[in-house]
DSSP file (Angstrom, degrees, kcal/mol; ACC not computed):
  #  RESIDUE AA STRUCTURE BP1 BP2  ACC     N-H-->O    O-->H-N    N-H-->O    O-->H-N    TCO  KAPPA ALPHA  PHI   PSI    X-CA   Y-CA   Z-CA
    1    1 A M     >        0   0    0      0, 0.0     4,-2.1     0, 0.0     5,-0.2   0.000 360.0 360.0 360.0 -47.5  115.4  318.0 -190.0
    2    2 A K  H  >  +     0   0    0      1,-0.2     4,-2.0     2,-0.2     5,-0.2   0.873 360.0  48.4 -64.6 -37.4  111.7  318.4 -189.8
    3    3 A N  H  > S+     0   0    0      1,-0.2     4,-1.5     2,-0.2    -1,-0.2   0.813 109.1  54.6 -71.4 -28.7  111.8  322.0 -191.3
    4    4 A L  H  > S+     0   0    0      2,-0.2     4,-1.8     1,-0.2    -2,-0.2   0.893 107.5  50.1 -73.2 -36.1  114.1  320.6 -194.1
    5    5 A C  H  X S+     0   0    0     -4,-2.1     4,-2.3     1,-0.2    -2,-0.2   0.910 112.1  47.3 -61.1 -42.1  111.4  317.9 -195.0
    6    6 A W  H  X S+     0   0    0     -4,-2.0     4,-2.5     1,-0.2    -1,-0.2   0.825 109.5  52.9 -75.3 -26.6  108.7  320.4 -195.1
    7    7 A T  H  X S+     0   0    0     -4,-1.5     4,-2.3     2,-0.2    -1,-0.2   0.889 110.4  48.3 -70.8 -40.6  110.7  322.8 -197.3
    8    8 A L  H  X S+     0   0    0     -4,-1.8     4,-2.4     2,-0.2    -2,-0.2   0.895 111.6  49.2 -63.3 -41.9  111.3  320.0 -199.7
    9    9 A V  H  X S+     0   0    0     -4,-2.3     4,-2.5     1,-0.2     5,-0.2   0.979 112.4  48.2 -63.3 -50.6  107.7  319.1 -199.7
   10   10 A G  H  X S+     0   0    0     -4,-2.5     4,-2.2     1,-0.2    -2,-0.2   0.892 111.9  48.9 -55.8 -41.1  106.7  322.8 -200.3
   11   11 A L  H  X S+     0   0    0     -4,-2.3     4,-2.7     2,-0.2    -1,-0.2   0.852 110.3  51.8 -65.8 -37.1  109.3  323.1 -203.1
   12   12 A A  H  X S+     0   0    0     -4,-2.4     4,-2.2     2,-0.2    -1,-0.2   0.878 110.5  48.5 -64.0 -39.5  107.9  319.8 -204.8
   13   13 A A  H  X S+     0   0    0     -4,-2.5     4,-2.5     2,-0.2    -2,-0.2   0.917 111.5  50.2 -71.7 -37.3  104.4  321.2 -204.6
   14   14 A L  H  X S+     0   0    0     -4,-2.2     4,-2.6    -5,-0.2    -2,-0.2   0.944 111.9  47.5 -54.5 -51.5  105.6  324.5 -206.2
   15   15 A A  H  X S+     0   0    0     -4,-2.7     4,-2.9     1,-0.2    -1,-0.2   0.876 111.0  51.1 -58.5 -40.7  107.3  322.6 -208.9
   16   16 A F  H  X S+     0   0    0     -4,-2.2     4,-2.4     2,-0.2    -2,-0.2   0.928 111.1  48.9 -63.4 -47.3  104.2  320.4 -209.6
   17   17 A V  H  X S+     0   0    0     -4,-2.5     4,-1.9     2,-0.2    -2,-0.2   0.842 111.9  47.3 -62.1 -38.4  102.0  323.5 -209.8
   18   18 A I  H  X S+     0   0    0     -4,-2.6     4,-2.5     2,-0.2     5,-0.2   0.948 113.3  49.7 -71.4 -44.2  104.3  325.3 -212.2
   19   19 A G  H  X S+     0   0    0     -4,-2.9     4,-2.3     1,-0.2    -2,-0.2   0.922 111.9  47.6 -57.5 -43.5  104.6  322.1 -214.3
   20   20 A A  H  X S+     0   0    0     -4,-2.4     4,-2.2     2,-0.2    -1,-0.2   0.918 112.3  49.2 -61.3 -44.0  100.9  321.7 -214.4
   21   21 A A  H  X S+     0   0    0     -4,-1.9     4,-1.8     1,-0.2    -1,-0.2   0.914 112.2  47.6 -67.7 -38.7  100.3  325.3 -215.4
   22   22 A L  H  X>S+     0   0    0     -4,-2.5     5,-2.0     1,-0.2     4,-0.7   0.860 110.1  53.7 -73.7 -31.8  102.9  325.2 -218.1
   23   23 A A  H  <5S+     0   0    0     -4,-2.3     3,-0.3    -5,-0.2    -1,-0.2   0.880 110.7  47.0 -68.3 -37.8  101.3  321.9 -219.5
   24   24 A F  H  <5S+     0   0    0     -4,-2.2    -2,-0.2     1,-0.2    -1,-0.2   0.804 115.5  42.9 -70.1 -28.4   97.9  323.5 -219.7
   25   25 A T  H  <5S-     0   0    0     -4,-1.8    -1,-0.2    -5,-0.2    -2,-0.2   0.472 105.9-128.8 -92.0  -4.5   99.1  326.6 -221.4
   26   26 A H  T  <5 +     0   0    0     -4,-0.7     2,-0.3    -3,-0.3    -3,-0.2   0.914  67.9 117.3  49.5  52.8  101.4  324.5 -223.7
   27   27 A S      < -     0   0    0     -5,-2.0     2,-0.4    -6,-0.1    -1,-0.2  -0.811  56.5-134.5-134.3 177.4  104.3  326.6 -223.0
   28   28 A A        -     0   0    0     -2,-0.3     2,-0.4     4,-0.1     4,-0.2  -0.998  10.5-172.7-139.4 141.1  107.8  326.3 -221.4
   29   29 A W  S    S-     0   0    0      2,-1.3     2,-1.4    -2,-0.4    -7,-0.1  -0.917  80.3 -38.9-137.3 106.7  109.5  328.5 -218.8
   30   30 A L  S    S+     0   0    0     -2,-0.4     2,-0.3     0, 0.0    -2,-0.0  -0.112 137.4  27.7  62.2 -32.3  113.2  327.5 -218.2
   31   31 A L  S    S-     0   0    0     -2,-1.4    -2,-1.3   -12,-0.0     0, 0.0  -0.919  88.5-104.5-136.7 161.4  112.1  323.8 -218.4
   32   32 A E    >>  -     0   0    0     -2,-0.3     4,-1.1    -4,-0.2     3,-0.5  -0.487  46.2-100.9 -75.6 169.1  109.4  321.8 -220.1
   33   33 A P  H 3> S+     0   0    0      0, 0.0     4,-1.8     0, 0.0     5,-0.1   0.771 120.8  60.8 -63.4 -26.4  106.7  320.7 -217.8
   34   34 A Q  H 3> S+     0   0    0      1,-0.2     4,-2.6     2,-0.2     5,-0.2   0.862  99.2  57.6 -67.3 -35.7  108.0  317.2 -217.5
   35   35 A G  H <> S+     0   0    0     -3,-0.5     4,-2.2     2,-0.2    -1,-0.2   0.927 105.9  50.0 -61.9 -38.7  111.2  318.6 -216.0
   36   36 A Y  H  X S+     0   0    0     -4,-1.1     4,-2.0     2,-0.2    -1,-0.2   0.907 111.6  47.6 -63.8 -41.6  109.2  320.3 -213.2
   37   37 A W  H  X S+     0   0    0     -4,-1.8     4,-2.2     2,-0.2    -2,-0.2   0.897 112.3  49.6 -68.3 -36.2  107.3  317.0 -212.4
   38   38 A R  H  X S+     0   0    0     -4,-2.6     4,-2.2     2,-0.2    -2,-0.2   0.903 111.6  49.3 -63.9 -41.0  110.6  315.1 -212.4
   39   39 A G  H  X S+     0   0    0     -4,-2.2     4,-2.5    -5,-0.2    -1,-0.2   0.843 109.1  52.5 -66.5 -35.4  112.0  317.7 -210.0
   40   40 A A  H  X S+     0   0    0     -4,-2.0     4,-2.3     2,-0.2    -2,-0.2   0.925 110.9  47.5 -69.5 -42.7  108.9  317.4 -207.8
   41   41 A V  H  X S+     0   0    0     -4,-2.2     4,-2.3     2,-0.2    -2,-0.2   0.905 111.3  50.3 -57.1 -43.5  109.4  313.7 -207.6
   42   42 A G  H  X S+     0   0    0     -4,-2.2     4,-2.3     1,-0.2    -2,-0.2   0.935 109.2  49.8 -62.3 -47.4  113.0  314.0 -206.9
   43   43 A L  H  X S+     0   0    0     -4,-2.5     4,-2.0     1,-0.2    -1,-0.2   0.867 110.7  51.7 -68.1 -35.0  112.4  316.6 -204.0
   44   44 A L  H  X S+     0   0    0     -4,-2.3     4,-2.4     2,-0.2    -1,-0.2   0.895 108.1  51.1 -66.0 -34.3  109.8  314.3 -202.5
   45   45 A L  H  X S+     0   0    0     -4,-2.3     4,-2.9     2,-0.2    -2,-0.2   0.886 109.7  49.8 -65.1 -35.4  112.1  311.3 -202.6
   46   46 A F  H  X S+     0   0    0     -4,-2.3     4,-2.9     2,-0.2     5,-0.2   0.921 111.2  50.2 -69.3 -37.9  114.8  313.4 -200.8
   47   47 A A  H  X S+     0   0    0     -4,-2.0     4,-1.7     2,-0.2    -2,-0.2   0.927 113.1  46.1 -56.7 -47.9  112.1  314.4 -198.2
   48   48 A I  H  X S+     0   0    0     -4,-2.4     4,-2.9     2,-0.2     5,-0.2   0.936 112.4  50.1 -65.4 -48.9  111.2  310.8 -197.7
   49   49 A A  H  X S+     0   0    0     -4,-2.9     4,-2.9     1,-0.2     5,-0.3   0.923 112.5  47.2 -56.9 -46.5  115.0  309.7 -197.5
   50   50 A F  H  X S+     0   0    0     -4,-2.9     4,-2.3     1,-0.2    -1,-0.2   0.865 109.7  53.2 -68.0 -31.5  115.7  312.4 -194.9
   51   51 A K  H  < S+     0   0    0     -4,-1.7     4,-0.4    -5,-0.2    -1,-0.2   0.904 114.7  42.5 -68.5 -41.9  112.6  311.4 -192.9
   52   52 A V  H >< S+     0   0    0     -4,-2.9     3,-1.3     1,-0.2    -2,-0.2   0.964 115.4  47.2 -64.4 -51.4  113.8  307.8 -192.8
   53   53 A V  H 3< S+     0   0    0     -4,-2.9    -2,-0.2     1,-0.2    -1,-0.2   0.878 109.1  55.4 -60.0 -39.1  117.4  308.4 -192.1
   54   54 A G  T 3< S+     0   0    0     -4,-2.3    -1,-0.2    -5,-0.3    -2,-0.2   0.502  77.5 117.3 -84.4   2.3  116.6  310.9 -189.3
   55   55 A K    <         0   0    0     -3,-1.3    -3,-0.0    -4,-0.4    -4,-0.0  -0.464 360.0 360.0 -62.8 139.7  114.5  308.5 -187.3
   56   56 A D              0   0    0     -2,-0.1    -1,-0.1     0, 0.0    -2,-0.0   0.328 360.0 360.0-114.6 360.0  116.0  307.8 -183.9
């Protein structure tokens, strides 16, 4: 579970960096920058949910 949470956090960071780079270059790659930021927030929420549910 711990590895899954860190993987989700890493993917969220990657999505945020891609979204920021696309926003600064005023371009789009597969999604608009807002799509990457929304995805980053969603991945972080999943990581938090897994962390909360996985507590024993």
